[in-house]
N, C-alpha and C positions, 0 to 999 in steps of 0.2 A: 131585118133587111129583106125586102121583097125580091131583090135581084138574085139571091142565092137559089140554086137549083138542087133539090135533094130528091133522089129517086125513091119511090115507094118500095117497100119490101115485097118480095115475091114469095110464092109457096116453095116449100122445100123440094117438091117434085120437079120443079123446073130446073133445067141445067144452069149452073151458076157461072159457067165460063163467060157467057156473053155479058155479064154485069161489069166486068173490068173496063171495057171501053166507055161505059156510061160514067163511071167514076173518073176516068181520065178526062172525058169531055167536060164533066162538071168542074174538075180541078183546073182545066185549061181555061174555062170560062171565067172562073174566079180570078185567075192570074191576069187575064185580059182586062177584066173590070178594074182590078187593082192598078194596072199600068195606066189605063185611061184616067182613073181618078188621080194618080200621081201627076200625070201631064196637066190635068185640069188644075190641080193644086199649084203647080209651078206657074202655069199660065195666069191664073187668077191673082196670085200673089204679086207677080210681076206687073200685071195690068193695074192692080190696085195701087201699088207704090208709084208707078209712073203717073197714073191719073192724079193722085194726091199732090205729087210734086208739081205737075203742070197746073193744077187748079189753084194751089196756094200761091204760086208765083205768077198767076195770070188773072183769070176772070173773077175768082172769089178768094181773095187773100184773108180768109177768116178761118183758120184751122180749128180753133176751139168750137166755134159755132158748127162747122161741118162735122166735127167729131160727135157733137151732141145729136145731130140729125142721123148719123149712122146708128147711134144707140136707139133712137126712136124706131127706125126701120127694123132693127134686130128684135126689139120688143114686139112689134107687130107680127113679125115672122114667127117668133117663139110662141106668142099667144095663139096664133093660127094653128101651129103644130099641136099645142096642148088641147085645142078644141076639136080639131078635125083629123089629126094623124092617127093611124091605127096604133093600138097599144104595143104591138110587136115592134114598132119602129120607135115610138117615143111615148112614155107615160110619165107624167109629172111626178116628181118626188116631193112629197109634202114635208115641210119643215115644222118641227115640234119645239115649242118653247120660244120665249122672247130672247133667251140667251143666244140661241143659234142664229136668229135673225140679226142680232147685234153683231155677232162675229162675222156674219156674211157681209156686213157693210164695210169690211176691210177691203173687199174687192173694188167698190167704186172709188175709194180713196187711192188705192194702188193704181187703178185705171187712169185717174187724172194725173198722177205722178208719172206714169209710164207712157201711155198712148198720147195723151193730150200734149205733153211736153215734147214728145217725139215729133208730132205733127207741127208744132210751133217751130221746131228746129229746122224744118224743111224750108222755112222762109229765109233762113240765113246761111245754110250750107247745102252743098250739092248732095244728090241722092247717093252717090258713091261714098262720100265721106260719112253720110248719115248711117249707111249700112255697115261701114267699116267700124265706126265708133260703137254701134249697137252690138257688134260681134264680140265686144269686150265683156258681155254679160256672163259667160261661163267663169271668167276670172273673179268677178265680184261675188258671184254665187259661191264659188269654191272658198274664197277667203272668209265670207260671212258664215258659211256652214262650219268652218273650222273653229271660229271663235264662239259661235252660238251653240253648236251641237257637238263640237269636238271631233268632227268628221274630217279625216285626212284623205288625201288623194293618192292614188298609186303613183309610182315613179314615172310611169309612161304618161299618165295624164298631167303630171307636173311638168313634164317636158313639153307637151303640147301647149299647156297654158303659158309657159315661158316663151315659147316660139310665137304664140298669139300676141303676147304683150309686145315683143320685139317688132313684129310685123305692123301692129297698129300704131305704135310710136313712130316707126319709120314712115309708114304710109301717110299718117296725118300731119306730122311735123314738116315733111318735105313737099306737101301738096301745094301747088300754086293757088288752089281754091280755098285754102284754109282761112276761116274767119273765127275769131276767138268767141264771139257771142254764140254763134251756131254750135261750136264745139262744147261750150259750157252747158247750153240748154240740152243738147243731145246726151251729154254725159250725165246730167241730172235725171234724164228719163231712164237711163240704164240703172242708176242708183235707185230710182223709184221702183223699177221692176224688181230689183233685189230686195228692197225694203218690203214690197208686197209679199214676196215669198217668205221672208223672215217673220213678218207680223202674222201672216196666216198660220205658219207652223207654231208660233208662240201661243197665240190665242186659241187655236183649235185644240191645243194640248195633244192628247192621243186619240181624239174622237175620230171615228171612221164614218164619214158621210159621203156616199157615192152620189155625185150630182152629174146629170147629163149636161152637155153644153147648153142645151135649150133651157134647162133649169136655171143655170147661171144668168143667161140672158133675160129670162122671165123675171127673176127676182132682183137683179141688180141694174138692169138697163135704165129704168126710170130714176133710181137713186144716182146713177152716173150722170144723167141729164141735170138733176138738181145740183150736183157738185160742179158741173161744167158751166152752168148759167152765170154764176158770179165770176167765175174764172174768165169767161168770154167778155164780160163787162169790163173787168180789170185790164184786159189786153186790148180793149178797143174794138173787139170784133163786131159789136153792135153797129158801130159807125161804118165799118167796112162792108158789112152785110147790106145796109141800106144803100150805100153807094153802088154796090154791085147790082142790086135790084133795080135801081134807077138807070144804071148804065146799060144793062143787058135786057131789061124787060122781064115781065113775069114768066113768060113761056120758057125762055132760055135759062133763067135763074132756077126755076123749079125743075127744069130738065137736068141741070147740073147736079142739084141736090139729090134728085131721085136716082140718077146714075150712080153716084157715090154710095147711097144707101143700099141700092140693089147689089152692088159689088161687095159691100160689107157683109150683108146677110148671106150672099152666095158663097163667099169665102168660108163662112162658118158651116154652111151646109156641106161643102166639099170636104172640109176638114173632118166633120163628123163621119161622112161616108168613107173617107180614107182610113180613119182609125178603125171603123167597123170591119173593113175588108182586110186590113193588115193588123196593126196594133199601134198603141201610143209610142212604142219603142221605135218602130219603123218611121213613124211620123217625126219623131225627134231627129232621127238621122237625116230625113229629107230636109229638115230645117237648115242643116249645114250646107247642102247643095243649093238651097234656095237663096242664101246670102250671096254665094258666088255668082249665081245667075243674075240677080238684081244688080250687083255691082258691075258686072260685065255689060249688061244691056243698057245701063244708065248712060254709058259713053256713046251708045248708038242714038239714043233719043234726045240727049241734052248736050249742050256745048260745055263740056268739062275739060279742064286742063290736067295734064298728067306729066310728071317728071319721071326720070328713070328710077330714082330712089323711091318715089311714091309707088311706082309699079311693082318694084321688088317687095315693098312692104305689103301691098295688097295681095300679091301672090303668096307670100309667107303666111299672112293672116288667113287666107282661104284654105290653104293646106292644113294649117294648125286647127282651124275651126272644124273642118270635116273630120280630121283625125280624132279630135276630142269627142265629136258626136259619135264616131264609130266605137271608141273605147267606152263611152257611156252606154251605147247599145249592147256591147259585149257584157258589161257589168250587170245590166238589167236582165239580160238573158240568163246569166249565171245565177242571179238571185231567184229568177223564176224556176230554174231547174232545182235549186236548193230547196225552195218552198215546196215543190212537188215531191221531192225525196223526203222532206220532213213530214209531209202529210201521209205518205206511204208508210213511213216508220211508225207514225202514231196509230195508223190502222192496224199495223202488225205488232203493236206493243204487247198485246196479250200473249202472243206466241213467243216473243223474245223474253218476256219476264216469267213465263210459265204460268201466268195468271190470266185466263181468258177474259175478254171484255164482255162477252155475253154467252148465253147458253149455246148459241150455234157454233161457237168456237171450240167447244169441247169435242 
C-alpha cells in the first residue's frame, strides 16, 4: 500500500528523542486513512444497494443481466491491476493444477446462488426486508458448521443468534410490505451463500491457498458471467433488457450499466484498501453496522411501510447482528493471540526441552 508512511532509519549519533513525534504522526495518518476508508465503505455499500433497488424497480428491471455486467467490469478492473499495478500492491497468484481450477469454480456457482438471487429478490421485496432477511446468514452458517464440522458456538453467541432469529421473525412477519415470493427468493440467496461456504470448505479440504480479491475476480468473473447468461434467459431478462434499451436509448442505457459496473468495482477496491489498513476481522465487524445503516436509510429513499412490531423486530435484529459480529471479532482476536503464542513456544522449544534446535541455541 503506497499510502503508508515509514520513516527512514537515522544514524545512532543523532538524538533519538525527536523520532517519537514522527511515529505518532505516522500512526495518526494511518488512523485517519482507516476512518476515511471506513466511511467510504459504508457510503459505497449504501449507494450500491440503493442504486440497485432503484434500477431493478425502475429503468432496468433485469437484475441477472445487470449482475453479469458487474462481473465484466470487475474482470476488466482486475485484469488492469494484474497488468499495470505495482507488485507491492497486487501480484497475481498463479494456480497450479487442473484440480485447483475445478475447485475454484465453486465460487461462480455460489455467486449465482447468492448474489444473483439476492438481486432478483429486490424486484419483489423492499430493501429493508431484503437486508433483514440477509442478516439471517450467521444463523445458517452456525447451524451448518455444527453439522458439517462439529463446531459449536459459545453461549454468548448462541444468545445473540437466538435474539437474531426472534428479531427477524418478528420484523418480517409483521411487516406491511411482506411478499412471500420476495421472502422465498431472498431466503434462497442466504442458503446459497451458506452452501458456498460449506462446499468451499469441503472441496478445498485442508489446502491453504491465499488469494487476493483481484485473484478471485480475475479467475472467476468470466465463469460467473457464463453461469449467469442462461439464468438471465430463464428469468426473461433478455426481453426486459431489449425493452429498456428501446425505451431509454443507447446513451442512458449504457450510462446506467456503466454506473453500476463502476460502483461494483469501486466497492471491491474500497474493501481491499480497508482490509489492508485494518484487517479482515475489523471488516467483518463493519459489516454488522453496514446492515443497520442500509436498513435505516432505505426508509429515507424509498416508500416503505413499517409497523411497531416490525420496528421492534428490526431493532432487535440489528442489535443481535452487531453483537454477534463483535463476539466473532473477539474470537478471531483471541485465536490470533493464541497462534502467536504457539509460534513463540515452538521457537523456544529447544530451551524448554533441553534440546537446542540449532547450534546457536547452545
